[in-house]
C-alpha angles and dihedrals in degrees: 000000000000090000093052089053091051094051092047091052090055094044087051089051093052094047091051090048093051094048089051089050094048099042113019112029127006133166117253126190121217112234119199136354102284095112098045131158086031100044131015136211108276098024110140113218139185113246116211108206099164099047087053092056092045100042105022119212136299133205111288094019114144108233138184111231127197101211115173092334093311124112112224130177119219144150124256111237107158126043130201113291096022137113119224127203135164117203123171088350093305126124120229123190114191087346091304118118110242120197113231104209098193131077118268140154124259114295113213118220112291143162134179093254087075088070092040099257133112101192130014103257122226115284092025136102137197111225134185137183120237091236090068096181091051108038133106097214141136089307085069112020096035129232121340119239116230087240092061095062113093096184154300127287129188107149128081113206096174141082089032089222089069098039115144146052122327128214 
């Protein structure tokens, strides 16, 4: 009987670990160069799925999106109810200049009318990659539905030389 209890305790630990991996934290691999210079192809990050559902997302959070079966990593720029415009490589939200305090490539002039939207509707977000000249993001694929966001990520765990939190 004692042996059965011991085996059951190990099985329980394994089940709990699997549930945490599936529904709380899971590894995600960066594919491609669309988030350079912040993230690089092959970086492994920790995806926080529960924190996103509890706290939502904020401007400049890095999120993992499930878009047509493909997982892509982008940065939240525009929130529901806002207008977004880039002019002379400067971000304007609701016509107010907002400082982006992270590294990114030059952003060419853009406003939401280019994707046939005036204001970001409820339940949608405008996302960009940090490598603005080489990123398949909201400028091409349109706004992102809240239901397409799998979670937030902000920590690289591999390669070890880049281990830690990112901006």
